[in-house]
C-alpha positions as CSV (number, residue, x, y, z in Angstrom):
1,M,99.2,90.8,89.7
2,T,96.9,89.4,87.3
3,N,94.6,86.5,87.9
4,A,95.0,83.4,86.6
5,A,92.8,81.5,84.5
6,D,92.2,78.8,86.7
7,G,89.5,78.2,89.4
8,P,89.6,79.7,92.7
9,R,91.3,78.1,95.8
10,H,89.6,77.2,98.9
11,D,89.3,80.4,100.4
12,G,88.2,82.0,97.0
13,R,91.8,83.4,96.0
14,Q,93.2,82.9,92.7
15,P,96.4,80.5,92.0
16,D,98.5,83.4,91.7
17,Q,96.9,85.9,94.3
18,L,98.6,86.9,97.6
19,R,96.3,86.7,101.3
20,E,95.2,90.1,102.1
21,I,98.5,92.1,103.5
22,R,98.2,94.3,106.1
23,I,101.8,96.3,107.2
24,T,101.3,98.3,110.4
25,R,104.4,100.6,111.4
26,G,105.0,101.9,115.0
27,W,103.3,98.9,116.5
28,L,105.2,99.1,119.6
29,D,106.3,102.4,121.5
30,H,109.6,102.0,122.5
31,A,111.4,100.1,119.9
32,E,113.4,101.7,117.0
33,G,111.3,99.8,114.7
34,S,108.3,97.8,114.9
35,V,105.8,96.2,112.3
36,L,102.8,94.2,112.7
37,I,102.3,92.5,109.3
38,E,99.5,90.4,108.4
39,F,99.6,87.6,105.9
40,G,95.3,87.0,106.0
41,K,95.2,85.1,109.3
42,T,99.1,85.1,110.0
43,R,100.1,87.7,112.4
44,V,103.7,88.4,113.3
45,L,104.9,91.2,115.4
46,C,108.6,92.4,114.1
47,V,110.6,94.5,116.2
48,A,114.1,96.2,115.1
49,S,116.3,97.0,118.5
50,F,119.1,99.6,117.2
51,S,122.0,99.6,120.0
52,E,125.4,101.2,119.8
53,G,128.5,98.9,119.9
54,V,128.8,95.1,118.8
55,P,129.5,91.6,119.9
56,R,133.0,91.2,121.6
57,W,134.1,89.0,118.5
58,R,133.5,92.3,116.0
59,K,134.9,94.9,118.0
60,G,137.7,96.9,116.3
61,S,136.8,95.8,112.9
62,G,134.6,98.7,111.9
63,L,131.5,96.5,111.0
64,G,128.3,96.2,112.3
65,W,126.2,93.1,113.1
66,A,122.3,92.3,112.6
67,T,121.0,89.2,114.0
68,A,117.3,87.7,114.5
69,E,115.3,85.4,116.8
70,Y,111.9,83.8,115.8
71,A,109.3,82.5,118.5
72,M,105.6,81.7,118.4
73,L,103.5,82.7,121.0
74,P,102.1,79.4,122.8
75,R,98.7,79.9,121.6
76,A,99.4,80.8,117.9
77,T,98.2,77.7,116.6
78,H,95.2,75.4,117.0
79,T,96.4,73.8,120.3
80,R,98.3,75.5,123.0
81,S,102.4,74.9,122.9
82,D,104.6,75.1,125.5
83,R,106.9,78.1,125.4
84,E,110.3,77.0,124.5
85,S,111.9,78.9,127.4
86,V,110.1,76.8,129.8
87,K,111.1,73.7,128.0
88,G,114.7,75.0,128.8
89,R,116.0,74.6,124.8
90,I,115.4,76.1,121.8
91,G,113.8,73.7,118.8
92,G,115.8,73.1,115.7
93,R,112.8,74.6,113.8
94,T,113.2,77.7,115.6
95,H,117.1,78.0,115.0
96,E,116.5,77.1,111.4
97,I,113.8,80.2,111.1
98,S,115.9,82.8,113.1
99,R,119.0,82.2,111.1
100,L,116.7,82.2,107.8
101,I,115.5,85.8,108.9
102,G,119.3,87.0,110.1
103,R,120.8,85.8,106.6
104,S,118.0,87.3,104.3
105,L,118.1,90.7,106.2
106,R,122.0,91.0,106.5
107,A,121.9,90.2,102.4
108,V,120.6,94.2,101.9
109,I,122.8,95.3,104.7
110,D,126.2,96.7,104.1
111,L,127.7,96.2,107.7
112,G,130.9,98.6,107.0
113,E,128.2,101.6,106.5
114,L,126.1,100.4,109.5
115,G,129.3,100.8,111.8
116,E,130.1,99.4,114.7
117,N,126.3,99.3,115.7
118,T,124.2,96.4,116.4
119,I,120.7,95.5,114.9
120,Q,118.5,92.9,116.6
121,L,115.3,91.7,115.1
122,D,112.7,90.1,116.9
123,C,109.5,88.2,115.2
124,D,107.0,86.9,117.4
125,V,104.4,84.9,115.7
126,L,101.1,86.0,117.2
127,Q,99.0,84.1,114.7
128,A,100.1,81.2,112.5
129,D,98.1,79.9,109.5
130,G,101.2,79.2,107.2
131,G,103.9,81.3,105.7
132,T,104.9,82.5,109.3
133,R,108.9,82.6,108.4
134,T,107.7,84.5,104.9
135,A,105.8,87.2,106.8
136,A,108.4,87.6,109.1
137,I,111.2,88.3,106.7
138,T,108.7,90.8,104.6
139,G,107.9,92.5,108.2
140,A,111.3,92.6,109.5
141,Y,112.4,94.6,106.8
142,V,110.2,97.4,107.2
143,A,111.1,97.5,111.0
144,L,114.7,97.6,109.7
145,V,114.1,100.6,107.6
146,D,112.9,102.6,110.7
147,A,115.7,101.4,113.1
148,V,118.4,102.6,110.9
149,E,116.7,105.8,110.5
150,R,116.4,105.9,114.6
151,G,120.2,105.2,114.6
152,R,120.7,107.9,111.9
153,A,118.8,110.5,114.2
154,L,120.6,109.6,117.1
155,G,123.7,110.2,115.5
156,L,125.1,106.4,115.5
157,I,125.7,106.6,111.9
158,K,127.8,108.3,110.2
159,E,127.2,111.3,107.9
160,G,126.3,110.0,104.4
161,A,126.3,106.8,105.1
162,E,123.9,104.4,103.4
163,P,123.6,100.8,105.8
164,L,120.9,99.2,103.4
165,T,121.6,98.4,99.9
166,G,118.0,97.3,98.8
167,S,115.2,95.4,100.0
168,V,113.7,92.0,100.9
169,A,110.8,90.2,100.9
170,A,109.7,86.6,100.9
171,V,106.7,84.3,100.1
172,S,105.6,80.6,99.7
173,V,104.5,79.1,96.7
174,G,103.7,75.6,96.2
175,V,101.9,72.8,94.3
176,V,98.3,71.8,95.4
177,N,96.2,69.3,93.7
178,G,98.7,69.5,90.8
179,E,98.4,73.1,90.5
180,P,101.3,75.7,91.6
181,V,99.7,78.3,93.9
182,L,101.0,81.4,95.8
183,D,101.6,82.4,99.0
184,L,99.9,79.3,100.6
185,D,98.1,79.0,104.2
186,Y,98.0,76.5,106.6
187,V,95.1,74.1,104.7
188,E,97.4,74.3,101.6
189,D,100.7,74.0,103.3
190,S,99.7,70.7,105.2
191,S,98.1,69.2,101.7
192,A,100.5,70.5,99.3
193,D,102.8,68.1,96.9
194,T,105.7,70.7,96.7
195,D,106.4,73.3,99.3
196,M,109.1,76.0,98.4
197,N,109.9,79.3,100.4
198,V,111.5,82.2,98.3
199,V,113.3,85.2,99.5
200,M,114.1,87.7,97.1
201,T,115.6,91.3,96.8
202,G,113.4,94.4,95.6
203,D,115.5,94.4,92.4
204,G,114.4,90.7,91.8
205,R,117.7,88.7,93.0
206,F,117.5,85.6,94.8
207,I,118.5,85.4,98.2
208,E,117.5,81.9,99.0
209,V,115.1,79.2,97.8
210,Q,114.1,76.2,100.0
211,G,112.0,73.8,98.2
212,T,110.7,70.5,98.9
213,A,109.2,67.7,97.1
214,E,106.5,66.1,99.8
215,G,106.3,63.0,98.0
216,V,106.6,62.8,94.2
217,P,109.5,64.6,92.7
218,F,108.8,67.5,90.6
219,E,110.1,68.6,87.1
220,R,112.6,71.4,86.4
221,E,109.9,72.8,84.4
222,L,107.5,73.2,87.4
223,L,110.2,74.6,89.4
224,E,110.8,77.3,86.9
225,A,106.5,78.2,87.2
226,L,107.1,78.0,90.9
227,L,110.2,80.7,90.8
228,D,108.1,82.9,88.3
229,Q,105.1,82.9,90.8
230,A,107.0,83.7,93.6
231,A,108.9,86.6,91.7
232,E,105.8,88.2,91.1
233,G,104.6,88.0,94.4
234,C,107.6,89.4,96.3
235,A,107.4,92.3,93.6
236,E,104.1,92.7,95.0
237,L,105.3,92.5,98.3
238,T,107.9,95.2,97.7
239,A,105.6,97.7,96.7
240,R,103.6,97.3,99.6
241,Q,106.5,97.5,102.0
242,A,107.1,101.0,99.8
243,A,103.6,102.1,100.3
244,S,103.9,101.3,104.1
245,L,107.1,103.4,104.4
246,G,105.4,106.3,102.5
247,G,105.6,105.5,98.9
248,D,109.5,105.7,98.7
249,D,111.2,103.7,95.8
250,I,112.6,100.8,97.0
251,G,114.5,97.8,95.4
252,G,113.3,99.2,92.3
253,V,109.4,99.3,92.8
254,D,108.0,102.4,93.3
255,A,104.4,101.9,95.2
256,R,102.9,104.6,92.9
257,E,103.5,103.3,90.0
258,A,102.0,99.8,91.4
259,G,99.3,101.4,92.3
260,I,98.9,100.6,95.9
261,D,97.7,103.3,98.2
262,E,100.2,104.3,101.1
263,D,99.5,103.0,104.6
264,Q,98.7,105.4,107.4
265,G,100.8,104.2,110.1
266,P,102.7,106.7,112.2
267,P,105.7,108.2,111.1
268,T,109.3,107.0,112.0
269,R,110.0,108.3,115.3
C-alpha cells in the first residue's frame, strides 16, 4: 500500500497505513485452531474448536454450524472492568460483536460441505487499543482454516469436501481531523468524526459495513473514499493471512506476489 501525500498521524503512520500486524498460529496447544493476532497494541486471542455434531435444531439437516463468542479480559483496557460472568449478564456490545464475528465467518463457510459438525470461535481481547472486532474477525479466519484442516485430518469432513469458499478480513476506517484514515487506534477512534468497520472477502466483496457519523453527517463522496481505503486495507490483511498460512493463495491474493514474508508459526497439527 502506498503512502498518502498527507502528513503522518499521531503515531507516525500515513493516513492509509495499517498498524503493525502480527499473526501467530498455534498459540494454544489443545485447540484445533488458535491465533494470537496483533493490530499494533490491540491483541486478540482467536480460538476455533471443531466438534462432531450440531445443535439439536440442526440435527438431520446435513448442514454444519459455526458460531462465535467475544469477550474482553478485565484489564484489557486502561481501567479494570468486571467480568460479565460475574455481573450475571452479557452486555449488548458483547452480543453485537459476537454476532458480527459469527456472521462474518459463516459468509465464507459452505455449511453443507462442513457436514454435521460445529465450529465454535472464541475471541478474547487481551489488550484493547481500538479495532478489537476487526482484529478478531481477521484472526478468527486463520484459526478457522486450521480447525477445518484438523477436522479433515480426523476424518470428520467427507473426502473432497471444501467447507471454505473464500477468506474474510476486516478493518476500521474513519475521519479524524477532517481526513480519512485507516485502522484507527483508541486515540483516533475516540475523537473520530466518522467511524466505520468494514468486513470483506479476499476477492473484494463486502460482507458487512457499519458506519456512523459521530456528529456532522458525511457526504457520499467521503463514504466512497472510506470504502476504497478499507478495501485496500482488507486486501493487505488478506495477504498477511495467506503469509501466516504458508503463502497459500486465498481469496484471490497470493502472499508471495504481495511481497510479504511468510509467518514462522508452527504448522497445523
